[in-house]
C-alpha positions in Angstrom: 39.3 -19.2 -40.7 42.7 -19.5 -39.1 44.2 -21.1 -42.1 42.8 -18.3 -44.3 44.1 -15.6 -42.0 47.6 -17.3 -42.0 47.5 -17.4 -45.8 46.6 -13.8 -46.1 49.4 -12.8 -43.6 52.0 -14.8 -45.4 51.0 -13.5 -48.9 51.0 -9.9 -47.6 54.5 -10.3 -46.2 55.7 -11.6 -49.5 54.1 -8.7 -51.4 55.6 -6.3 -48.9 59.1 -7.9 -49.2 58.9 -7.5 -53.1 58.0 -3.8 -52.7 60.8 -3.3 -50.3 63.3 -4.8 -52.8 62.0 -2.8 -55.8 61.9 0.4 -53.7 65.5 -0.1 -52.5 66.5 -0.6 -56.1 64.9 2.7 -57.2 66.7 4.5 -54.5 69.9 4.1 -56.5 69.1 6.9 -58.8 67.9 10.5 -57.9 65.3 10.4 -60.8 63.6 7.3 -59.3 64.2 7.9 -55.6 60.8 9.4 -54.9 59.0 6.5 -56.5 61.2 4.0 -54.7 60.3 5.7 -51.4 56.6 5.4 -52.3 57.0 1.7 -53.1 58.7 1.0 -49.8 56.0 3.0 -47.9 53.3 1.0 -49.6 55.1 -2.2 -48.7 55.4 -1.0 -45.0 51.7 -0.2 -45.0 50.9 -3.7 -46.2 53.1 -5.3 -43.6 51.5 -3.3 -40.9 48.1 -4.2 -42.0 49.0 -7.8 -42.1 50.5 -7.6 -38.7 47.1 -6.3 -37.4 45.7 -9.6 -38.3 48.2 -11.5 -36.2 46.7 -11.7 -32.8 49.4 -13.9 -31.5 51.8 -11.0 -30.9 49.8 -8.5 -29.0 46.2 -7.2 -29.0 44.7 -5.3 -32.0 44.4 -2.1 -30.1 47.9 -2.1 -28.8 49.2 -2.3 -32.4 46.8 0.2 -33.7 47.6 2.7 -31.0 51.3 2.2 -31.5 51.0 2.6 -35.2 49.0 5.9 -34.8 51.5 7.3 -32.4 54.3 6.5 -34.7 52.6 7.8 -37.7 51.9 11.2 -36.0 55.5 11.5 -34.9 56.8 10.5 -38.3 54.6 13.1 -40.1 55.5 15.9 -37.6 59.3 15.3 -37.8 59.1 14.8 -41.6 57.4 18.2 -42.0 59.2 20.3 -39.4 62.8 19.0 -39.5 65.0 21.2 -41.8 66.8 19.4 -44.6 70.2 20.4 -43.1 69.2 18.5 -40.0 68.3 15.3 -41.9 71.5 13.5 -40.9 70.6 14.0 -37.2 67.1 12.7 -37.8 68.4 9.7 -39.7 70.7 9.0 -36.7 67.8 9.3 -34.2 65.4 7.1 -36.3 68.1 4.5 -36.7 68.8 4.5 -32.9 65.1 4.0 -32.3 65.1 0.9 -34.6 68.0 -0.6 -32.7 66.4 0.1 -29.3 63.2 -1.5 -30.5 65.0 -4.6 -31.7 66.8 -4.9 -28.4 63.8 -4.4 -26.2 61.7 -6.8 -28.3 64.4 -9.5 -27.9 64.5 -9.1 -24.2 60.6 -9.0 -23.9 60.3 -12.2 -26.0 62.9 -13.9 -23.8 61.0 -12.9 -20.6 57.7 -14.1 -22.2 59.0 -17.5 -23.1 60.6 -17.9 -19.7 57.3 -16.9 -17.9 55.2 -19.5 -19.7 57.9 -22.1 -19.5 58.3 -22.7 -23.2 61.4 -24.4 -24.5 64.2 -22.1 -25.8 66.8 -23.8 -28.1 70.4 -22.8 -28.4 69.7 -21.1 -31.8 66.9 -19.1 -30.5 68.7 -18.0 -27.4 71.7 -17.0 -29.5 69.3 -14.8 -31.7 67.9 -13.2 -28.6 71.4 -12.4 -27.2 72.7 -11.0 -30.5 69.5 -9.1 -31.1 69.7 -7.5 -27.7 73.5 -6.7 -27.9 73.6 -5.4 -31.5 70.3 -3.4 -31.1 71.6 -1.8 -27.9 75.0 -0.9 -29.4 73.2 0.6 -32.4 70.9 2.7 -30.1 73.5 4.4 -28.0 75.9 4.7 -30.8 73.3 6.5 -32.9 72.5 8.8 -30.0 76.2 9.8 -29.7 76.3 10.3 -33.5 73.2 12.5 -33.2 75.0 14.5 -30.5 78.1 15.1 -32.6 76.1 16.0 -35.7 73.9 18.4 -33.7 77.0 19.8 -32.0 75.7 18.9 -28.6 78.9 16.9 -28.3 82.3 18.0 -29.7 82.9 16.9 -33.2 86.4 15.9 -32.5 87.3 12.4 -31.3 86.7 12.1 -27.5 89.5 9.9 -26.1 91.0 9.0 -22.8 93.9 6.8 -21.6 93.4 3.0 -22.0 90.2 3.6 -24.0 90.7 0.7 -26.3 91.4 -1.5 -23.3 88.2 -0.5 -21.6 86.2 -1.0 -24.8 87.7 -4.4 -25.1 86.8 -5.4 -21.6 83.2 -4.2 -22.1 83.0 -6.3 -25.3 84.5 -9.3 -23.5 81.8 -8.9 -20.7 79.0 -8.8 -23.3 80.4 -12.0 -24.9 80.7 -13.7 -21.6 77.2 -12.7 -20.5 75.9 -13.9 -23.8 77.5 -17.3 -23.3 75.9 -17.5 -19.8 72.5 -16.7 -21.2 72.8 -19.3 -24.0 74.3 -22.0 -21.7 71.7 -21.3 -19.0 68.7 -21.7 -21.3 70.0 -24.5 -23.6 67.9 -27.5 -23.0 66.5 -26.3 -19.7 63.1 -25.0 -20.7 61.3 -28.2 -20.9 60.9 -27.7 -17.1 58.5 -27.2 -14.4 58.2 -23.8 -12.8 58.1 -25.6 -9.4 61.6 -27.0 -10.1 64.0 -25.0 -8.0 67.1 -25.8 -10.1 65.1 -24.6 -13.2 64.1 -21.4 -11.5 67.7 -20.8 -10.4 68.9 -21.2 -13.9 66.0 -18.9 -15.1 67.0 -16.1 -12.7 70.7 -16.5 -13.8 69.7 -16.2 -17.5 67.3 -13.3 -17.0 69.8 -11.3 -14.8 72.6 -12.0 -17.3 70.5 -10.8 -20.2 69.6 -7.5 -18.4 73.3 -6.9 -17.6 74.3 -7.7 -21.1 71.7 -5.2 -22.3 73.2 -2.4 -20.1 76.8 -3.3 -21.0 75.9 -3.2 -24.7 74.3 0.2 -24.3 77.6 1.4 -22.7 79.6 -0.2 -25.5 77.7 1.7 -28.2 78.5 5.0 -26.7 82.1 4.1 -26.1 82.2 2.8 -29.7 81.3 6.1 -31.3 82.8 8.7 -28.9 86.5 8.4 -30.2 85.3 8.7 -33.8 85.6 12.2 -35.3 82.7 14.2 -36.8 84.1 13.9 -40.3 83.6 10.1 -40.2 80.0 10.4 -39.0 78.5 9.6 -42.5 80.3 6.2 -42.4 79.4 5.6 -38.8 75.8 6.2 -39.4 75.9 3.7 -42.4 77.6 1.2 -40.1 75.0 1.7 -37.3 72.2 1.4 -39.9 73.5 -2.0 -41.0 73.7 -3.0 -37.3 70.1 -2.0 -36.8 69.1 -4.1 -39.8 70.9 -7.1 -38.5 69.3 -6.7 -35.0 65.9 -6.5 -36.7 66.5 -9.7 -38.6 67.6 -11.5 -35.5 64.5 -10.3 -33.8 62.5 -11.7 -36.7 64.0 -15.1 -36.1 63.0 -14.8 -32.4 59.4 -13.9 -33.3 59.3 -16.2 -36.3 58.2 -13.3 -38.4 59.5 -13.6 -42.0 58.8 -10.0 -42.9 61.0 -8.8 -40.2 63.8 -11.1 -41.3 63.6 -9.9 -44.9 63.4 -6.2 -44.0 66.3 -6.5 -41.5 68.5 -8.4 -44.0 67.8 -5.8 -46.7 68.7 -2.9 -44.3 71.7 -4.7 -43.0 73.1 -5.7 -46.5 72.4 -2.2 -48.0 74.1 -0.5 -45.0 77.1 -2.7 -45.3 77.5 -2.1 -49.0 77.1 1.6 -48.5 79.7 1.6 -45.7 82.2 -0.2 -48.1 81.5 2.3 -50.9 82.0 5.3 -48.7 85.2 3.9 -47.2 86.5 3.3 -50.7 85.5 6.9 -51.6 87.6 8.1 -48.7 90.4 5.6 -49.5 90.4 4.3 -45.9 89.5 1.0 -44.5 86.4 0.5 -42.2 88.9 -0.3 -39.4 90.7 2.9 -39.8 87.4 4.8 -39.7 86.4 3.1 -36.5 89.7 3.0 -34.7 91.9 5.6 -36.4 90.5 8.7 -34.5 90.5 10.6 -37.7 90.4 14.4 -37.0 92.1 14.0 -33.6 93.9 16.9 -32.1 97.5 16.8 -33.2 96.9 17.8 -36.8 96.6 21.4 -35.8 100.2 22.2 -35.4 101.1 20.6 -38.7 98.4 22.5 -40.4 99.4 25.8 -38.9 103.0 25.1 -40.0 101.9 24.3 -43.5 100.1 27.6 -43.7 103.2 29.7 -42.9 104.3 31.9 -45.7 101.2 31.2 -47.8 99.2 34.0 -49.3 95.4 34.2 -49.2 93.8 36.2 -52.1 90.4 37.6 -51.3 87.7 38.7 -53.7 84.4 40.5 -53.6 80.8 39.6 -54.6 81.1 42.2 -57.5 84.3 40.7 -58.8 82.9 37.2 -58.4 79.7 38.1 -60.4 81.9 39.5 -63.2 84.0 36.3 -63.4 80.8 34.2 -63.5 79.0 36.5 -66.1 81.9 36.1 -68.5 82.4 32.4 -68.1 81.3 29.8 -70.5 81.2 26.9 -68.1 80.8 26.9 -64.3 80.9 24.0 -61.9 79.4 24.5 -58.4 80.9 22.2 -55.6 78.5 22.1 -52.6 79.7 21.2 -49.1 78.5 21.1 -45.6 78.8 25.0 -45.4 76.0 25.2 -48.0 73.8 23.0 -45.8 74.6 25.1 -42.6 73.7 28.3 -44.4 70.6 26.8 -46.0 71.8 28.2 -49.3 70.6 25.5 -51.7 67.7 27.7 -53.0 70.0 30.7 -53.3 72.6 28.8 -55.3 69.9 27.4 -57.5 68.7 30.9 -58.3 72.2 32.0 -59.1 72.6 29.0 -61.4 69.4 29.9 -63.2 70.5 33.5 -63.8 73.8 32.2 -65.2 72.0 29.7 -67.4 69.8 32.6 -68.7 73.1 34.2 -69.8 74.1 31.2 -71.7 76.5 29.8 -69.1 76.8 26.0 -68.8 76.2 25.2 -65.1 76.9 21.8 -63.5 77.2 20.6 -59.9 80.1 18.3 -58.7 79.1 15.9 -56.0 81.7 14.1 -53.8 80.5 10.8 -52.3 81.1 12.0 -48.7 80.3 15.6 -49.0 78.1 16.7 -46.1 77.2 14.6 -43.1 75.5 11.6 -44.4 75.5 9.6 -47.7 73.6 11.6 -50.4 73.4 14.8 -48.2 74.1 17.2 -51.1 71.9 15.3 -53.5 68.9 15.7 -51.1 69.6 19.4 -50.5 69.9 20.2 -54.2 66.8 18.0 -55.0 64.9 20.1 -52.6 65.9 23.3 -54.5 64.7 21.5 -57.7 68.1 21.3 -59.3 67.8 19.1 -62.4 69.1 15.6 -61.9 71.2 15.7 -65.1 73.2 18.6 -63.7 74.4 16.6 -60.7 77.7 15.0 -61.7 79.5 12.4 -59.6 83.3 12.7 -58.9 84.3 10.3 -61.7 82.2 12.1 -64.2 83.3 15.6 -63.5 87.0 15.4 -62.7 88.0 15.1 -66.3 86.0 18.3 -67.1 87.7 20.6 -64.7 90.6 21.7 -67.0 88.1 23.0 -69.4 86.0 24.7 -66.7 86.2 28.5 -66.7 85.1 29.0 -63.0 84.6 26.6 -60.1 82.4 27.9 -57.3 83.2 26.0 -54.1 80.4 26.6 -51.5 81.4 25.4 -48.0 83.4 22.3 -49.2 86.8 21.7 -47.7 88.5 18.3 -47.3 86.9 16.9 -50.5 88.7 19.6 -52.6 92.0 19.6 -50.8 94.9 18.8 -53.3 97.0 17.5 -50.4 95.0 14.3 -50.7 96.5 13.8 -54.1 99.8 15.5 -53.9 101.2 15.4 -50.3 102.2 11.9 -49.1 102.6 13.3 -45.5 99.0 14.5 -45.4 96.6 12.4 -43.2 94.1 12.4 -46.0 96.6 11.3 -48.7 95.1 8.9 -51.1 91.5 10.0 -50.5 89.8 10.6 -53.9 89.0 14.3 -54.3 87.3 16.7 -56.8 90.2 18.1 -58.8 88.9 21.7 -58.7 92.5 23.0 -58.6 92.9 22.1 -62.3 90.1 24.5 -63.3 91.0 27.9 -64.8 89.6 29.9 -62.0 88.5 29.0 -58.5 86.3 30.9 -56.0 85.8 29.5 -52.6 82.9 30.7 -50.3 83.7 30.1 -46.6 83.0 31.8 -43.3 86.7 31.7 -42.3 89.9 29.8 -42.9 88.7 27.2 -40.5 89.6 23.5 -41.1 87.3 20.8 -42.3 86.5 17.6 -40.5 90.0 16.2 -41.1 91.4 19.1 -39.0 94.1 20.1 -41.6 94.9 23.1 -43.6 93.6 23.2 -47.2 96.3 23.9 -49.8 93.5 24.9 -52.3 92.9 28.1 -50.3 96.5 29.3 -51.1 96.5 28.3 -54.7 97.4 31.1 -57.2 94.1 30.5 -59.1 92.0 30.6 -55.9 90.1 33.6 -54.6 88.4 33.5 -51.2 85.0 35.2 -50.5 84.5 35.1 -46.8 81.1 35.3 -45.1 77.8 33.3 -44.7 77.3 31.3 -47.9 73.7 32.4 -48.4 74.5 36.0 -47.9 77.5 35.8 -50.2 75.5 34.0 -52.9 72.7 36.6 -52.6 75.2 39.5 -53.0 76.8 37.7 -56.0 73.3 37.3 -57.6 72.5 41.0 -57.0 75.8 42.0 -58.6 75.2 39.6 -61.5 71.9 41.3 -62.4 73.6 44.7 -62.7 76.8 43.3 -64.4 
């Protein structure tokens, strides 16, 4: 019976792992993303069902109750959280994963020491790394959530000697990890009545708890000096760390499914981090330690704006320009997400298409506050997948585009990234909207983007600015278009 149960569990884990891999593969395309999510969800359901058969972990009822609580919370947040707040929810869920991995590592260490079971150097190392990485991911994700939710300032939070302090905390974590591993290595074939063993046990347990606390502090200190504009990359990094922590916890628990799932998350998060850094033309080290968006750019930005002219327009004039255009490209940005204007822009696009206008959407890889943020918002508004063009696809079409409608985007359309070597974003690939025949920018104000610098596009001779809430402006344009 035990052999049959073990075979069923192992087979279920293999099936779940295959579903995870195929589900992840299908997430690479908007047209297959939903089916990919379903496959991954089915895989997770199978893994959970198999785990219910494994009584060696905890009792059946403990797992069942935990699964029920998690399911209720997941359904609630999935149905109530707005699409604009999805980055914050991703950060929170990622943090919970890191905290779980860290706490499970600590709990398993305490269980093994309580029963006096032998802990090898490799297993002790996995426990230390799982605890440290999971704790860093947890508090780092909480800080990222605070910045995205604007509970904390989006700009980098810095203080004197910050890097030195962070370095000392990291050194303390490393030293404490060495203490835990060296204290446990070869000692746990011991008698609980042996005073020397008990002393080493107390040292290892105390060091692990202190390491856990120090890693929590390191995670917060790690993200605080990073600007809000880099949060998409930071979330991706933290996601890969959570996956790594989960894989390490899988080694500790001897659970193959947890190892496979953790490796998949860690690898995909790492790949996504590298792709996004490439899209920003910045190294990962620059994102983590460059304090991008720090105060200091404001003066330069103000100076660059001196003598420039801003040309404003009205919803009525914008509607006329769109009505007589043959091709229109809409560039969504975070301003569209804040205004929850995805449905309104879709309605406007439909009206234009009914007039025979060719409408496309230009998607920059780092537009919004998390990878794929704009794709998710537009998918919610049922925008056809074939109308979503990536940067490399659309840049060559701008010179033949009659009107570009920029809705809340800023840094990703700033020509300074291409033309001004002194700009802090110089070299970052952008959408070449300034090469279109006419440009209309919808923004609340002349405020800066995440980079904290002025946008040369706003002063371009072909640009007209329409100030106001994006959804209200789009609604007014749509009303004017119907009467045009």
